[in-house]
Structures are given as C-alpha cells and as structure tokens.
C-alpha positions as CSV (number, residue, x, y, z in Angstrom):
1,M,-0.1,-0.1,-0.2
2,K,2.6,2.5,1.2
3,G,4.7,2.1,-2.2
4,K,1.7,2.8,-4.2
5,W,0.8,5.9,-2.7
6,A,4.6,6.9,-3.1
7,V,4.1,6.3,-7.1
8,F,1.6,8.8,-7.1
9,A,3.9,11.5,-5.4
10,A,6.8,10.6,-7.9
11,L,4.0,10.9,-10.9
12,A,2.6,14.3,-9.2
13,A,6.5,15.6,-9.4
14,F,6.8,14.0,-12.6
15,L,4.0,16.2,-14.3
16,V,4.9,19.3,-12.6
17,L,8.6,18.8,-13.5
18,V,7.3,18.7,-17.2
19,M,5.0,21.6,-17.2
20,N,7.8,24.1,-16.5
21,S,8.9,23.8,-20.3
22,G,7.4,26.1,-22.7
23,S,5.4,25.7,-25.6
24,E,5.7,26.4,-29.1
25,A,2.1,24.7,-30.3
26,V,0.1,27.5,-28.8
27,D,0.8,30.8,-30.5
28,T,1.1,33.8,-27.2
29,G,1.4,36.5,-29.3
30,R,-2.1,37.8,-29.8
31,I,-3.5,36.4,-26.2
32,D,-0.1,38.6,-24.5
33,K,-1.5,41.6,-26.1
34,V,-4.3,41.2,-24.9
35,R,-3.8,40.8,-21.2
36,S,-1.7,44.0,-21.5
37,K,-4.7,45.7,-22.4
38,E,-6.6,48.7,-19.9
39,V,-10.4,47.8,-21.4
40,L,-11.2,45.0,-23.4
41,D,-13.2,44.7,-26.6
42,N,-15.6,42.1,-28.3
43,E,-12.2,41.6,-30.7
44,D,-10.6,40.6,-27.5
45,F,-12.8,38.3,-26.5
46,Q,-12.4,36.6,-29.4
47,V,-8.9,35.9,-29.0
48,I,-9.5,34.8,-25.7
49,D,-11.7,32.4,-26.7
50,K,-9.7,31.1,-29.9
51,F,-6.7,31.1,-27.4
52,V,-8.4,28.7,-24.8
53,A,-10.2,26.5,-28.1
54,K,-6.7,26.3,-29.7
55,G,-4.7,25.2,-26.2
56,V,-7.3,22.5,-25.1
57,Q,-7.9,21.3,-28.4
58,E,-3.9,20.4,-28.8
59,L,-4.1,18.7,-25.5
60,V,-6.5,16.2,-26.7
61,K,-5.3,15.8,-30.3
62,T,-1.4,15.3,-29.6
63,R,0.1,12.1,-29.0
64,D,3.0,13.7,-27.8
65,F,2.7,14.1,-24.0
66,T,5.3,16.2,-22.7
67,S,3.7,18.8,-25.6
68,I,0.4,18.3,-23.5
69,A,2.1,19.5,-20.3
70,K,3.6,22.2,-22.3
71,V,0.6,23.2,-23.4
72,R,-1.6,23.2,-20.5
73,T,1.4,25.7,-18.6
74,V,0.9,28.0,-21.6
75,I,-2.1,28.1,-20.9
76,S,-2.8,28.1,-17.0
77,L,-0.1,30.8,-16.5
78,R,-2.7,33.1,-19.1
79,K,-5.8,32.7,-16.9
80,S,-6.0,36.8,-15.8
81,S,-4.9,39.8,-16.9
82,N,-1.9,41.7,-16.5
83,R,-4.3,44.8,-15.8
84,D,-6.4,45.4,-12.9
85,S,-8.6,47.6,-14.5
86,A,-9.1,44.5,-16.8
87,A,-9.3,41.9,-14.5
88,A,-13.2,41.4,-14.4
89,Q,-13.6,41.5,-18.0
90,Y,-10.8,39.2,-19.3
91,N,-11.2,36.7,-16.0
92,A,-15.1,36.5,-17.0
93,Q,-14.3,35.3,-20.6
94,F,-11.0,33.0,-20.0
95,S,-13.8,31.3,-17.3
96,E,-16.2,30.9,-20.0
97,S,-14.3,29.8,-23.0
98,A,-12.2,27.4,-20.4
99,Y,-15.4,25.7,-19.0
100,K,-17.2,25.4,-22.8
101,Y,-14.0,24.2,-24.3
102,I,-12.7,21.7,-21.0
103,A,-16.1,20.3,-20.9
104,N,-16.0,19.1,-24.5
105,A,-12.7,18.0,-24.4
106,F,-13.8,15.7,-21.4
107,E,-15.9,14.1,-23.9
108,A,-13.8,14.2,-26.7
109,A,-11.6,11.9,-24.4
110,D,-13.9,9.3,-23.5
111,E,-13.6,8.3,-27.0
112,L,-10.4,8.2,-27.4
113,T,-7.9,5.4,-28.0
114,P,-5.6,3.4,-26.6
115,E,-6.9,3.2,-23.5
116,E,-3.3,4.6,-22.1
117,R,-4.1,7.8,-24.2
118,K,-7.7,8.4,-23.3
119,F,-5.8,8.3,-19.8
120,K,-3.3,10.6,-20.3
121,T,-5.7,13.0,-22.0
122,I,-7.8,13.1,-19.2
123,L,-5.1,13.2,-16.3
124,N,-4.1,16.4,-18.1
125,L,-7.4,17.8,-18.5
126,L,-7.6,17.5,-14.9
127,I,-4.1,19.3,-14.2
128,L,-5.4,22.2,-15.9
129,V,-8.3,22.5,-14.2
130,D,-6.7,22.3,-10.7
131,S,-4.1,24.5,-12.0
132,L,-7.0,27.5,-13.2
133,E,-8.5,27.5,-9.8
134,D,-12.0,28.5,-11.6
135,L,-14.7,27.5,-9.4
136,R,-16.5,27.4,-12.3
137,L,-14.7,23.7,-13.1
138,A,-15.2,22.3,-9.9
139,G,-18.1,20.0,-11.4
140,L,-16.1,18.9,-14.4
141,A,-13.7,17.5,-11.8
142,T,-16.0,16.0,-9.4
143,R,-17.6,13.7,-12.4
144,M,-14.1,11.9,-12.2
145,L,-14.0,11.2,-8.7
146,N,-15.5,8.0,-8.5
147,D,-13.6,7.1,-11.5
148,E,-12.2,3.3,-11.7
149,N,-8.9,4.5,-12.4
150,E,-6.9,5.8,-8.5
151,A,-4.3,8.0,-10.9
152,I,-7.7,10.0,-11.9
153,R,-9.3,10.0,-8.9
154,Y,-6.7,11.4,-7.0
155,W,-6.4,13.7,-9.4
156,A,-9.8,14.8,-9.2
157,V,-9.5,14.9,-5.5
158,H,-6.6,17.3,-6.5
159,S,-8.6,19.8,-8.3
160,V,-11.6,19.5,-6.1
161,T,-9.9,20.6,-2.9
162,N,-7.6,22.9,-4.1
163,P,-6.7,25.9,-2.1
164,G,-7.9,28.2,-4.7
165,F,-11.4,26.8,-4.9
166,V,-11.6,26.9,-0.9
167,E,-11.1,30.1,-1.0
168,Q,-14.1,30.7,-3.6
169,L,-16.4,28.6,-1.7
170,N,-16.3,30.5,1.4
171,A,-16.5,33.8,-0.1
172,T,-20.4,33.9,-1.2
173,E,-23.5,31.5,0.2
174,A,-24.0,30.4,-3.0
175,A,-20.5,29.2,-3.2
176,K,-21.0,27.4,0.1
177,S,-23.3,25.4,-1.1
178,Q,-21.8,23.9,-3.7
179,A,-19.4,23.2,-1.0
180,H,-21.8,20.9,0.9
181,S,-22.3,19.0,-2.4
182,I,-18.6,18.4,-3.0
183,S,-18.3,17.5,1.1
184,Q,-21.0,15.2,0.6
185,Q,-18.9,13.7,-2.4
186,L,-15.8,13.1,-0.5
187,K,-17.3,11.6,2.2
188,V,-18.5,8.8,0.5
189,L,-14.2,8.6,-0.3
190,V,-12.7,8.3,2.9
191,E,-13.2,4.9,3.4
192,G,-11.5,3.7,0.5
193,S,-8.9,6.6,0.4
194,G,-5.2,6.2,0.9
195,P,-3.0,8.7,2.9
196,E,-2.0,11.1,0.4
197,M,-5.9,11.5,-1.3
198,L,-7.0,11.5,2.5
199,G,-4.5,14.6,3.2
200,L,-6.2,16.3,0.4
201,I,-9.6,15.6,2.1
202,A,-8.5,16.7,5.3
203,E,-7.3,20.3,4.4
204,F,-10.1,20.4,2.2
205,A,-12.7,20.0,5.6
206,A,-10.6,22.1,7.8
207,G,-10.4,24.4,5.3
208,V,-14.1,25.2,4.1
209,D,-16.6,27.1,6.1
210,I,-19.6,25.3,6.6
211,P,-20.8,22.2,9.3
212,Q,-20.6,19.5,6.9
213,G,-16.5,20.3,7.0
214,E,-15.9,19.5,10.0
215,D,-18.5,16.4,9.9
216,L,-16.1,15.6,7.1
217,L,-13.1,16.4,8.9
218,L,-14.4,13.9,11.8
219,Q,-15.2,11.1,9.7
220,I,-11.3,10.8,8.8
221,A,-10.1,10.9,12.4
222,D,-13.0,8.5,13.4
223,M,-11.3,6.3,10.9
224,R,-8.0,6.9,11.8
225,I,-8.7,6.1,15.3
226,K,-10.3,2.9,14.7
227,R,-7.6,1.9,12.0
228,Y,-5.4,2.3,14.9
229,A,-7.4,0.4,17.7
230,N,-7.1,-2.4,15.0
231,W,-3.5,-2.2,13.9
232,T,-4.2,-1.4,10.5
233,V,-3.2,2.0,10.4
234,E,-0.6,3.0,7.8
235,Y,1.8,6.0,6.7
236,E,1.6,7.2,10.3
237,L,3.0,10.8,9.1
238,L,-0.4,11.6,7.7
239,D,-2.0,11.9,11.4
240,G,0.6,14.8,12.0
241,V,-1.7,17.0,9.5
242,I,-5.1,15.4,11.0
243,L,-4.0,16.7,14.2
244,R,-2.9,19.8,13.6
245,L,-6.2,20.2,11.5
246,L,-8.3,19.6,14.5
247,D,-7.0,21.5,16.7
248,S,-7.5,24.6,14.4
249,R,-11.2,23.5,14.9
250,I,-11.0,23.9,18.4
251,P,-11.2,27.2,20.0
252,T,-8.5,29.0,21.7
253,G,-10.7,30.3,24.4
254,G,-14.3,30.1,26.1
255,L,-16.1,26.4,25.4
256,S,-14.5,24.2,23.8
257,N,-15.5,22.7,20.6
258,S,-15.9,19.3,22.0
259,A,-16.5,16.5,19.1
260,A,-13.0,18.3,17.6
261,A,-11.2,18.0,21.2
262,R,-12.4,14.7,21.8
263,R,-11.3,13.2,18.5
264,F,-7.7,15.2,18.8
265,G,-7.3,13.7,22.5
266,Q,-7.8,10.2,21.4
267,L,-6.4,10.4,18.0
268,Y,-3.2,11.8,19.7
269,S,-3.2,9.1,22.9
270,Y,-3.4,6.4,20.3
271,V,-0.3,7.5,18.1
272,M,1.5,7.7,21.5
273,Q,0.2,4.6,23.0
274,R,1.4,3.2,19.3
275,Y,4.9,4.3,20.0
276,I,5.0,2.6,23.5
277,K,3.2,-0.8,22.9
278,G,4.8,-1.3,19.4
279,R,8.5,-0.7,20.5
280,D,8.9,-4.2,19.7
281,F,6.3,-4.8,16.8
282,L,7.2,-1.6,14.7
283,S,9.0,-1.2,11.7
284,S,11.8,1.4,12.2
285,T,9.9,3.7,9.7
286,E,7.0,3.2,11.4
287,K,8.4,4.0,14.9
288,Q,10.1,7.0,13.1
289,Q,6.9,8.6,11.8
290,L,5.3,8.1,14.9
291,A,8.1,9.7,16.9
292,S,7.5,12.5,14.7
293,V,3.9,13.2,14.8
294,L,4.8,13.4,18.5
295,V,7.3,15.7,18.7
296,E,5.7,17.9,16.3
297,T,2.3,17.9,17.6
298,E,3.9,18.6,21.6
299,V,5.7,21.8,20.1
300,V,2.5,23.1,17.9
301,C,-0.2,22.0,19.5
302,I,0.0,20.6,23.0
303,S,2.7,23.7,23.8
304,K,-0.1,26.2,22.4
305,R,-3.4,25.1,24.5
306,L,-1.7,24.3,27.5
307,G,0.2,27.6,27.8
308,M,3.8,26.8,28.2
309,A,6.5,25.7,26.0
310,Q,6.4,21.4,26.6
311,S,9.1,19.1,25.5
312,V,8.8,16.5,28.1
313,T,7.5,14.0,24.7
314,K,10.2,14.9,23.1
315,K,12.9,14.3,25.5
316,A,11.9,10.7,26.6
317,I,11.6,9.5,22.4
318,E,15.1,11.0,22.2
319,R,16.3,8.9,25.7
320,D,13.8,6.1,24.6
321,D,12.6,6.3,28.4
322,Y,9.2,4.6,27.5
323,M,8.2,4.6,31.5
324,T,8.2,8.4,31.4
325,L,6.6,8.7,28.0
326,L,3.8,6.7,29.5
327,E,3.8,9.2,32.7
328,Q,3.6,12.3,30.4
329,H,0.6,9.9,28.7
330,N,-1.6,10.4,31.6
331,R,-0.9,13.3,32.6
332,L,-1.8,14.8,29.3
333,F,-4.4,12.4,29.0
334,G,-5.7,11.1,31.8
335,D,-6.4,7.4,33.4
336,E,-9.1,5.4,35.7
337,R,-8.1,8.2,38.5
338,R,-8.1,11.4,37.1
339,A,-8.7,13.8,34.2
340,G,-5.7,14.7,31.9
341,E,-4.4,18.2,32.1
342,L,-5.6,18.3,28.0
343,P,-9.3,17.7,28.6
344,L,-9.7,19.7,31.3
345,K,-8.5,23.0,29.8
346,L,-10.2,22.3,26.6
347,N,-13.1,20.3,28.6
348,F,-13.9,17.7,27.1
349,D,-14.5,14.0,27.9
350,Y,-14.2,11.0,25.6
351,G,-17.6,10.0,25.7
352,K,-19.5,7.6,27.5
353,K,-18.8,4.2,29.2
354,P,-21.4,1.4,29.4
355,D,-23.1,2.2,32.4
356,G,-23.6,6.2,31.0
357,S,-21.1,8.0,33.3
358,K,-18.4,10.0,31.3
359,R,-15.3,8.5,30.0
360,I,-12.2,10.7,31.3
361,A,-9.5,8.4,30.4
362,P,-8.9,7.6,26.6
363,L,-9.6,4.4,25.2
364,A,-6.5,2.1,26.0
365,L,-5.2,0.7,22.6
366,P,-5.0,-3.2,22.7
367,D,-1.9,-5.2,22.5
368,P,-0.4,-5.5,19.3
369,P,-1.2,-8.7,17.3
370,K,1.6,-11.3,18.3
371,T,0.8,-13.4,14.9
372,E,2.6,-10.1,12.7
373,A,5.2,-9.4,15.0
374,S,7.6,-11.7,13.5
375,E,7.1,-10.8,10.0
376,R,7.0,-6.8,10.9
377,K,10.1,-6.9,13.0
378,T,12.1,-7.6,9.0
379,K,10.0,-4.8,6.9
380,D,13.1,-2.6,7.4
C-alpha cells in the first residue's frame, strides 16, 4: 500500500516538472497583447476564446504527451489579465471559454484509443482544471471522483480540494452550497482512500466554512482512530496533519468544540500508545513517523493549549524512556483515576462508558497482534 502512494507522489512530481517547459504549439502573441490592455472589446474577447479553444484542442489531439504538458502550462499561465482595470472582463471571458472547451474535451477524451492515450489526456485535463483554480470548473472534476483509475481519482480530488477553490467556496452563500455538495461526494471516498488522498480531503474539510466540512474532518479522524485500534493504520505521518487540523477547529478561548477536541485527544493518545506498545512490533520507519508526529504535535499544539513550551515527549523519545512517555501520556490525557491536563483545559471528555458515566480516560490501545510481530520486525 505505501509503495502505491509513493508512485502517486512520483507521478505528481514528474508532471509538475514537465509543466515548467515552454510551448511552441499554441501562439501566445495575440493573447499576451490582450492581457496587457486596460479595457477589452469584443475583438479581444474573441482572441481569448480562440486561445483557449486552440490550447484545449492541442491537449486532446496530440500524441506527444510532453507537448500536452507544455500546452497546459501555456494556458494556465494566461488565466488572468496583467491589468487590474481589465481583470473582471478578462477573467469572465477566460472562465466561460475554459468551461466550454474543457467540458467538450472531457467528452472527446472518452472516445480516445488506446486506453493509455485516453488516461493521459483525462489526467492532463484534470491537472489543467487544478491549475486554473476556477470554481466554475469544479463540477467537471467532481464527475471523475469515482473513476475506476486511482490516479484519475487522485487528481480529481486534488482539483476539487485546491486551496484556490476553497477560498472561492467560502466567499458567498451560493458557493457554500457547492461546498456542501463537494463535501458529500468526498465523504463517500474517505473509507477507500489512501494517505495521499486523505490528506487532501482533510485539508479541504478544515478549510471550508460549512458544518459539513467539520463533519468530514471528524469522519477522517474516526477512521484513523479505528485503524489505530485494530493495528491496521498506515503512513502515520498523516496523523500529524489531521491533529493539526483538528486543533485548528478547537476555539482558543471559551467553551471547547468537544467533538474536535475529543478526536484530537483520542487520536494523539493512540499515536503515543502505539509508539509505546509497538516498540518491539513496529518497523523503524513506523516508529520514526510516530516520533515525528508526537514531537511536532507537542511543539505546535500541546504547548499552545497548555500555555507553556512542552518538551517532555521529545526528551523521552530521544532517551528511549518509555516509562516517562507513559507518565506523560497519563498526565496529558488522563487515566482511570483522574482527568488529564488536556481534557480539563479544553473542557472535553472521551464519551460515555457502558453504564452511562463520562469516560475521563482515552480508550486503551489493544496489544499488537502477536501473529504478525515476527514478520513486521523484518520489514525494514
């Protein structure tokens, strides 16, 4: 599994690298003159439309996929005017043309053969949508969220969770309605997504200013908590991101957001418990990732929440002092005898016990499965 997500990361890096080249396939002379004009007229609008049409046409028809990447870059670099006075005119026409021709291109791509050419063309169209950061194009990407190809799904998610999209989704009430729709579609993907995609969805969930965004973030946290509990979690570094995002949803003063705070406490507790209980079970890579999450969260989140610099966890990890780490765990999160500093500070509990009373201690992580221990020791 981890290797698969590494392939996605490598693919992304390759595509970005290729995008940095120039292009000779699309004439940029006329469009660059239009971008420098103070006020646009009908003839300028036609130049914009023809430029976008030509560029998108090149993406679909060429078999040289390095050239496709070059064309994609040429288009995205000219998505806006160089003049503030003409920006509204230019952007409106570019957006209208981009939607029209990219929508047509997706339809044309469905008919392409062989399958590899179809795949690469759709992928490049999605990356173009991502780079244009035009909310109008988000609907084109959402259609690909359930594609059977994992790379296509990844770039569809990458497009709709783009920070530029998120900023626009928070701008108006009408856009927030679209954010709700996207959130609902992403919820369906959470359970089957790998770490790379989950990270994108989590950032989106924390960024959109709607209740459904927080619901989506809590869903991701619950899934990670569940996977810690059954020792099937992968790529622990992701939980540093999730903890940071959960922390961002907890108010700094007044009443706590108990839902986000509870997940923060339980997830961070499980990260620490996994490190302690898995010392003879986990691979060196897993332990390094857990240590990184523990130390980063201590510095970025715990120190802020408790009002003073914290380094107990970091020092205990550096000394392989598991006893001090366990004591720190109980001090921060609580045990069956007393509540921890964090739930007291943030005014949350860990839910209800079977008898209906409040749970003052986080759930205990079960011992690692013994049947797999010998195999995991040799993973690295």
